[in-house]
C-alpha positions as CSV (number, residue, x, y, z in Angstrom):
1,M,94.3,96.1,111.1
2,T,91.5,95.6,108.6
3,A,92.0,92.6,106.4
4,C,90.6,92.0,103.0
5,V,91.2,88.4,102.1
6,P,89.2,86.7,99.4
7,A,87.2,83.5,100.1
8,T,90.1,81.4,98.6
9,G,92.1,82.5,101.6
10,S,95.5,82.2,99.8
11,G,96.5,85.9,100.2
12,G,95.2,89.4,100.5
13,F,95.7,93.0,101.4
14,A,95.3,94.4,104.9
15,I,95.2,98.0,106.1
16,A,98.2,98.9,108.3
17,A,99.0,102.1,110.0
18,D,101.1,103.3,107.1
19,G,99.3,101.8,104.1
20,W,98.3,98.4,102.8
21,I,100.3,95.3,103.3
22,F,100.0,92.1,101.3
23,S,100.5,88.7,102.7
24,G,100.2,85.3,101.0
25,E,100.2,84.3,97.4
26,L,99.0,86.3,94.3
27,T,98.9,84.0,91.3
28,F,96.5,83.3,88.4
29,A,94.5,81.0,90.7
30,D,93.4,83.9,93.0
31,A,94.2,87.2,91.3
32,A,90.6,88.0,90.3
33,A,89.4,87.3,93.9
34,V,92.2,89.3,95.5
35,F,91.5,92.3,93.2
36,E,87.8,92.1,93.9
37,A,88.4,91.9,97.6
38,A,90.7,94.9,97.4
39,Q,87.9,97.0,95.9
40,G,86.3,96.9,99.4
41,L,89.2,98.8,100.9
42,A,89.8,102.5,100.8
43,L,93.1,103.3,99.1
44,P,95.9,103.8,101.6
45,G,96.3,107.4,102.6
46,S,100.0,107.1,102.5
47,G,99.8,105.6,99.0
48,I,102.1,102.8,100.0
49,V,101.4,99.1,99.3
50,D,104.0,96.9,101.1
51,L,104.6,93.6,99.3
52,S,107.1,92.2,101.7
53,G,104.6,89.5,102.7
54,L,104.1,88.3,99.1
55,E,105.1,84.6,99.2
56,Q,104.5,83.6,95.6
57,A,103.5,85.5,92.5
58,D,103.3,85.2,88.8
59,S,102.3,87.6,86.0
60,S,98.8,87.8,87.4
61,A,100.3,89.8,90.3
62,L,101.5,92.4,87.9
63,A,98.0,92.6,86.4
64,V,96.5,93.2,89.9
65,M,99.2,95.8,90.7
66,L,98.5,97.7,87.4
67,A,94.8,97.5,88.0
68,L,95.3,99.0,91.5
69,K,97.4,101.8,90.0
70,R,94.6,102.5,87.5
71,R,92.1,102.7,90.3
72,A,94.3,105.1,92.2
73,A,94.7,107.3,89.2
74,L,90.9,107.4,88.6
75,E,90.4,108.4,92.2
76,G,93.1,111.1,92.0
77,A,95.5,109.2,94.3
78,R,99.0,107.9,94.1
79,L,100.0,104.3,94.8
80,T,103.5,103.1,95.3
81,F,104.6,99.5,95.7
82,A,107.3,98.8,98.3
83,A,109.4,95.7,98.8
84,I,108.6,94.2,95.4
85,P,110.1,90.7,95.5
86,P,113.1,90.3,93.1
87,G,111.4,87.7,91.0
88,L,108.3,89.8,90.5
89,H,110.5,92.9,89.7
90,A,112.4,90.8,87.1
91,L,109.0,89.7,85.6
92,A,107.9,93.4,85.4
93,H,111.2,94.2,83.6
94,V,110.6,91.4,81.1
95,Y,107.1,92.7,80.4
96,G,108.3,96.3,80.2
97,V,106.1,97.6,83.0
98,V,108.7,98.5,85.6
99,E,108.2,102.2,84.9
100,L,104.4,101.9,85.2
101,L,104.8,100.4,88.6
102,A,107.3,103.1,89.7
103,R,105.0,106.1,88.9
């Protein structure tokens, strides 16, 4: 498994056999570093990003997720988020971006 964890070490993406998996925290404190570190990974061939390891998140996590979706679209790929934690899903609903994450 190839890991892509920013210098802050609080959380990051890793390449798994069937896509990416996130573990750790994704908050305002580390969102920019997590996103920057993810730029070093090829998009997952399966298009799946598993968020089951996401321990803590705020609206910055949504910003990272949308930026990754934008990157995938620019590269002609699809990206789907699996196992979105209920709190983050509720936040996406409040911000009106649930549909953007589902595409």
